[in-house]
C-alpha positions as CSV (number, residue, x, y, z in Angstrom):
1,M,-3.3,10.3,3.6
2,I,-4.7,11.4,7.0
3,H,-1.5,10.2,8.6
4,H,0.7,12.1,6.2
5,A,-1.3,15.3,6.8
6,V,-1.1,14.9,10.6
7,I,2.7,14.4,10.7
8,L,3.2,17.6,8.8
9,T,1.9,19.4,11.9
10,V,4.2,19.9,14.9
11,T,1.9,18.2,17.3
12,G,1.2,15.2,15.0
13,N,4.9,14.7,14.3
14,D,5.8,14.9,18.0
15,F,3.3,12.1,18.9
16,W,4.2,9.8,16.0
17,H,7.9,10.3,15.7
18,N,9.1,11.8,19.0
19,H,6.7,9.7,21.2
20,A,5.2,12.7,23.0
21,Q,2.5,12.1,25.7
22,P,-0.9,13.7,25.4
23,H,-1.9,16.5,27.8
24,Q,-4.9,18.3,26.3
25,W,-8.3,16.4,26.0
26,W,-8.2,16.6,22.2
27,E,-4.8,15.1,22.1
28,W,-6.1,12.1,24.1
29,V,-9.0,11.8,21.6
30,A,-6.7,12.1,18.5
31,F,-3.8,10.0,19.6
32,R,-5.0,7.6,22.4
33,S,-8.6,6.7,21.5
34,P,-10.0,4.6,18.7
35,V,-10.0,7.7,16.5
36,M,-6.3,7.1,16.3
37,L,-7.1,4.2,13.9
38,L,-7.9,6.7,11.2
39,D,-4.4,8.0,11.5
40,Q,-2.6,4.7,11.7
41,G,-0.4,4.9,8.6
42,I,1.6,1.8,9.1
43,S,-1.5,-0.3,9.8
44,A,-3.0,0.9,6.5
45,V,0.3,-0.1,4.7
46,Y,0.2,-3.6,6.2
47,L,-3.5,-4.0,5.3
48,F,-2.5,-2.9,1.8
49,F,0.2,-5.6,1.5
50,V,-2.2,-8.4,2.7
51,L,-4.8,-7.1,0.2
52,S,-2.2,-7.1,-2.6
53,G,-1.3,-10.7,-1.8
54,F,-4.9,-11.7,-1.9
55,V,-5.6,-9.9,-5.2
56,L,-2.5,-11.2,-6.9
57,A,-3.1,-14.8,-5.8
58,L,-6.8,-14.9,-6.9
59,P,-6.2,-15.8,-10.6
60,W,-4.2,-18.9,-9.6
61,F,-6.8,-20.2,-7.2
62,S,-9.7,-19.4,-9.6
63,G,-8.2,-21.3,-12.5
64,R,-7.0,-18.3,-14.4
65,H,-3.3,-19.1,-14.4
66,Q,-0.9,-16.5,-15.7
67,T,2.5,-16.9,-17.2
68,Y,5.3,-15.2,-15.5
69,P,5.9,-12.7,-18.3
70,T,2.1,-11.8,-18.4
71,F,2.2,-11.3,-14.6
72,I,5.2,-9.0,-14.7
73,I,4.0,-7.0,-17.6
74,R,0.7,-6.3,-16.0
75,R,2.3,-5.4,-12.6
76,V,4.8,-3.1,-14.2
77,C,2.1,-1.3,-16.2
78,R,-0.3,-1.2,-13.2
79,I,2.2,0.2,-10.7
80,Y,5.4,1.4,-12.3
81,I,3.9,3.7,-14.9
82,P,1.6,5.5,-12.5
83,Y,4.5,5.8,-10.1
84,L,6.7,7.5,-12.7
85,A,3.8,9.8,-13.6
86,S,3.4,10.8,-9.9
87,M,7.1,11.5,-9.7
88,L,7.0,13.7,-12.7
89,F,4.0,15.5,-11.2
90,S,5.9,16.1,-8.0
91,V,8.9,17.5,-9.8
92,L,6.6,19.9,-11.8
93,L,5.0,21.1,-8.6
94,L,8.4,21.6,-7.0
95,L,9.6,23.6,-10.0
96,A,6.4,25.7,-10.0
97,V,6.1,26.6,-6.3
98,G,9.5,25.9,-4.8
99,H,10.0,24.6,-1.2
100,P,10.0,27.7,1.1
101,V,10.6,27.5,4.8
102,I,7.2,27.5,6.6
103,S,6.6,28.1,10.3
104,N,4.2,26.1,12.4
105,V,4.9,22.9,10.5
106,S,7.0,19.9,11.6
107,T,10.5,19.2,10.6
108,F,9.0,16.4,8.5
109,Y,8.0,19.0,6.0
110,A,11.6,19.9,5.4
111,S,12.4,16.3,4.5
112,I,10.1,16.5,1.5
113,W,11.7,17.7,-1.7
114,H,15.0,18.2,0.1
115,S,17.1,16.3,-2.5
116,A,18.6,18.1,-5.4
117,L,17.2,17.3,-8.8
118,D,20.3,15.7,-10.1
119,V,21.4,12.4,-11.8
120,S,21.5,10.6,-8.4
121,T,17.9,11.6,-7.6
122,L,16.8,10.5,-11.1
123,G,18.5,7.2,-10.7
124,R,16.9,6.5,-7.3
125,T,13.6,7.5,-8.7
126,L,13.8,5.2,-11.8
127,A,15.0,2.4,-9.5
128,V,12.1,2.9,-7.2
129,D,14.3,3.5,-4.1
130,T,12.6,3.3,-0.7
131,D,14.2,6.6,0.3
132,N,12.7,9.1,-2.0
133,S,12.1,12.7,-1.0
134,L,10.2,13.6,-4.1
135,N,7.2,11.5,-3.0
136,F,8.0,9.6,0.2
137,P,4.9,7.4,0.5
138,T,6.2,5.5,-2.6
139,W,8.5,3.4,-0.5
140,T,5.6,1.0,-0.4
141,I,5.6,0.9,-4.2
142,A,9.2,-0.1,-4.1
143,W,8.4,-3.2,-1.9
144,E,5.3,-3.9,-4.0
145,L,7.4,-4.2,-7.2
146,R,10.2,-6.1,-5.6
147,I,7.9,-8.7,-4.1
148,A,6.0,-8.9,-7.4
149,L,9.2,-10.2,-9.1
150,I,9.2,-13.3,-6.9
151,F,5.5,-13.6,-6.0
152,P,4.7,-16.3,-8.6
153,I,7.6,-18.3,-7.3
154,L,6.4,-17.9,-3.7
155,L,2.9,-18.9,-4.8
156,A,3.8,-22.1,-6.6
157,P,4.1,-24.2,-3.4
158,V,0.9,-22.7,-2.1
159,V,-1.0,-23.6,-5.3
160,L,0.4,-27.1,-5.3
161,L,0.4,-28.0,-1.6
162,K,-2.2,-25.6,-0.2
163,R,-1.5,-25.1,3.6
164,N,1.7,-27.1,3.6
165,G,2.9,-25.0,0.6
166,L,2.1,-21.9,2.6
167,L,4.4,-23.0,5.4
168,L,7.0,-24.1,2.9
169,S,7.1,-20.6,1.3
170,L,7.5,-19.0,4.7
171,V,10.3,-21.4,5.7
172,V,12.2,-20.9,2.4
173,M,12.0,-17.1,2.7
174,L,13.0,-17.3,6.4
175,V,16.1,-19.3,5.4
176,A,17.0,-16.9,2.6
177,C,16.6,-13.9,4.8
178,I,18.7,-15.5,7.6
179,G,21.3,-16.2,4.9
180,L,21.6,-12.5,4.3
181,R,23.0,-12.0,7.7
182,V,26.4,-13.2,6.5
183,A,26.5,-10.3,4.0
184,G,26.6,-7.7,6.8
185,P,24.2,-5.7,9.0
186,V,22.6,-3.7,6.2
187,A,21.7,-6.9,4.2
188,A,20.5,-8.5,7.5
189,E,18.2,-5.6,8.2
190,F,16.9,-5.7,4.6
191,G,16.3,-9.4,5.0
192,R,14.3,-8.9,8.2
193,V,12.1,-6.2,6.6
194,A,11.7,-8.2,3.4
195,Y,10.6,-11.3,5.3
196,A,7.9,-9.4,7.2
197,Y,6.5,-7.8,4.1
198,I,6.6,-11.0,2.1
199,A,4.8,-12.8,4.9
200,L,2.0,-10.2,4.6
201,F,1.6,-11.0,0.9
202,I,1.5,-14.7,1.7
203,M,-1.2,-14.1,4.4
204,G,-3.3,-12.5,1.6
205,A,-2.6,-15.5,-0.6
206,A,-3.7,-17.8,2.1
207,L,-7.1,-16.0,2.2
208,A,-7.3,-16.3,-1.6
209,S,-6.9,-20.1,-1.3
210,I,-10.0,-20.4,0.9
211,V,-12.1,-17.5,-0.5
212,D,-14.8,-19.9,-1.7
213,R,-15.2,-21.3,1.8
214,I,-15.3,-17.8,3.3
215,Q,-18.0,-16.6,0.8
216,T,-20.1,-19.8,0.9
217,F,-20.0,-20.0,4.7
218,E,-23.3,-19.2,6.4
219,P,-24.2,-15.5,6.1
220,G,-22.5,-13.5,8.7
221,S,-24.8,-12.1,11.3
222,T,-24.6,-8.5,12.4
223,R,-22.9,-9.6,15.6
224,S,-20.3,-11.9,14.0
225,T,-19.4,-9.4,11.3
226,T,-19.1,-6.6,13.9
227,A,-17.0,-8.9,16.1
228,L,-14.6,-9.7,13.3
229,L,-14.2,-6.0,12.5
230,G,-13.9,-5.1,16.2
231,L,-11.2,-7.7,16.8
232,G,-9.4,-6.7,13.6
233,A,-9.5,-3.1,14.6
234,L,-8.1,-3.9,18.1
235,L,-5.1,-5.6,16.4
236,L,-4.6,-2.8,14.0
237,F,-5.0,0.0,16.6
238,P,-1.8,-0.2,18.7
239,V,1.7,0.7,17.7
240,W,3.0,-2.8,18.4
241,S,6.6,-2.1,17.3
242,T,8.6,-0.1,14.9
243,K,10.2,-3.3,13.7
244,P,8.3,-4.9,10.8
245,L,9.5,-8.4,11.9
246,V,7.5,-7.9,15.1
247,A,4.6,-5.8,13.9
248,F,3.6,-7.9,11.0
249,I,2.1,-10.7,13.1
250,P,-0.6,-8.7,15.0
251,L,-1.1,-6.2,12.1
252,G,-1.3,-9.0,9.5
253,A,-3.7,-11.0,11.6
254,G,-5.9,-7.9,12.1
255,S,-5.8,-7.2,8.4
256,M,-7.0,-10.8,7.7
257,L,-9.9,-10.4,10.1
258,V,-11.0,-7.2,8.4
259,M,-10.8,-8.8,5.0
260,I,-12.7,-11.9,6.1
261,A,-15.5,-9.6,7.4
262,A,-15.5,-7.9,4.0
263,L,-15.7,-11.2,2.1
264,R,-18.5,-12.7,4.1
265,T,-22.1,-12.0,3.3
266,G,-23.2,-9.3,5.8
267,W,-23.7,-5.7,6.5
268,F,-20.0,-4.8,6.0
269,S,-19.9,-6.5,2.6
270,S,-23.1,-4.7,1.5
271,F,-21.6,-1.4,2.6
272,L,-18.5,-1.9,0.6
273,Q,-20.6,-2.6,-2.5
274,R,-22.2,0.8,-2.4
275,A,-21.3,3.5,-4.9
276,T,-19.2,5.7,-2.7
277,P,-16.9,3.0,-1.2
278,R,-16.5,1.5,-4.7
279,W,-15.5,4.9,-6.1
280,L,-13.1,5.5,-3.3
281,G,-11.5,2.1,-3.9
282,K,-11.1,2.8,-7.6
283,I,-9.3,6.1,-7.1
284,S,-7.4,5.1,-3.9
285,F,-4.1,4.3,-5.6
286,S,-4.2,7.6,-7.5
287,V,-4.9,9.5,-4.2
288,Y,-2.0,7.7,-2.6
289,L,0.4,8.6,-5.4
290,I,-0.4,12.4,-5.6
291,H,-1.6,13.5,-2.2
292,V,1.8,14.4,-0.7
293,P,3.0,16.6,-3.6
294,I,-0.4,18.4,-3.7
295,I,-0.5,19.0,0.1
296,T,3.1,20.1,0.2
297,A,2.6,22.5,-2.8
298,F,-0.6,23.9,-1.3
299,L,1.3,24.6,2.0
300,A,4.0,26.4,0.1
301,I,1.5,28.5,-1.9
302,T,-0.8,29.5,1.0
303,Q,1.8,29.9,3.7
304,E,1.4,33.7,4.1
305,W,-2.4,33.9,4.2
306,L,-3.9,30.5,5.3
307,P,-3.5,28.8,8.7
308,V,-1.6,25.5,8.4
309,P,-4.6,23.3,9.6
310,I,-6.9,24.9,7.0
311,A,-4.2,24.5,4.3
312,L,-3.7,20.8,5.2
313,I,-7.5,20.1,5.1
314,S,-7.7,22.0,1.8
315,G,-4.8,20.0,0.4
316,V,-6.6,16.7,1.3
317,I,-9.7,17.9,-0.4
318,L,-7.7,18.9,-3.5
319,S,-6.1,15.5,-3.6
320,F,-9.5,13.8,-3.7
321,A,-10.5,16.2,-6.4
322,A,-7.4,15.6,-8.5
323,A,-7.3,11.8,-8.1
324,P,-10.1,11.0,-10.6
325,I,-8.3,13.1,-13.2
326,F,-5.0,11.2,-12.5
327,Y,-6.9,7.9,-12.7
328,R,-8.5,8.8,-16.1
329,L,-5.3,10.2,-17.6
330,V,-2.7,7.8,-16.2
331,E,-3.8,4.9,-14.0
332,Y,-6.6,3.5,-16.2
333,P,-4.6,3.8,-19.5
334,A,-1.7,2.1,-17.8
335,Q,-3.9,-0.8,-16.8
336,Q,-5.2,-1.1,-20.4
337,L,-1.7,-1.0,-21.8
338,G,-0.7,-3.9,-19.5
339,R,-3.7,-5.9,-20.8
340,R,-2.8,-5.2,-24.4
341,L,0.9,-6.0,-24.1
342,S,0.2,-9.3,-22.3
343,R,-2.6,-10.4,-24.6
344,P,-1.7,-13.5,-26.7
345,K,-1.0,-12.7,-30.3
346,P,-3.4,-14.3,-32.9
347,S,-0.6,-16.6,-34.2
348,A,0.0,-17.8,-30.6
349,K,-3.6,-18.6,-30.2
350,I,-3.6,-20.6,-33.5
351,L,-0.5,-22.5,-32.4
352,D,-2.1,-23.3,-29.0
353,R,-5.2,-24.7,-30.8
354,A,-3.1,-26.8,-33.2
355,V,-1.1,-28.2,-30.2
356,T,-4.4,-29.0,-28.4
357,V,-5.8,-30.8,-31.4
């Protein structure tokens, strides 16, 4: 969210998208110091993909196997329903406040809500297109859902063969993505991006396969935990490449180190178990889904009487205030719906018992 607020400013957009060089001292602090890690949008996305692979793989490695229909039903309810709700929310805000031209903001602002509300936009929204001006951060949701469709298939070799299965999944996906090259440059680029993101999910699955060893390993000392976090941050800090097929290696490794530090017994794990981090984790998906529409609408409403930096900060605060409401009204009910729809029917349970006997 910080990254999206920053690139709405002229200076932030110049640094991130136009590769401008810092001159003022505060520019060096904001864009060339470790503070930059707070604004590393792509690093957060890669960490999210590794974490998703870890969470999705845990049931298989903890003995709670899921059928493919159960897995898909829960993922669709968990992700697609809140996604659609956020899109509707964005459309309602657009209709309510419009999208006026605002000075002192980046051209990136103009790319938000620029598409007409027509059948084409509706179709791309329902299909979870990666290019969506209604709520552009949802490109990650598109990849999350696409990978979810094949994730159980990718995970099967890992569950059966452990480390060798991990390599097998990566090799199979590499061959499939290379095969897309024959379909043309667009398909080839899609294959390269897909392989990078799928590899991040498999990295998370690899951590899930050894989570018991990580957690039962000798308690992490303050130094070792800090070292893991420090090395992970160093890998997540730089802009390694704009190409996912290059960037996923260091950013994926950095994400794994941060997650290992969180899983080990130590000060970082204890910190994450506190009330505030747990609350932020619970509403984080809701914040992600609604923050851009809220910030954009707030800029439009306050353009004539509030400075842009103050409006951006206020939009961020409003996003955090609205997220618990969105979670309670949309995200949590969607999760519960997924559990109800995937719950075995009483007749199925009786049949399973009869077969077992």
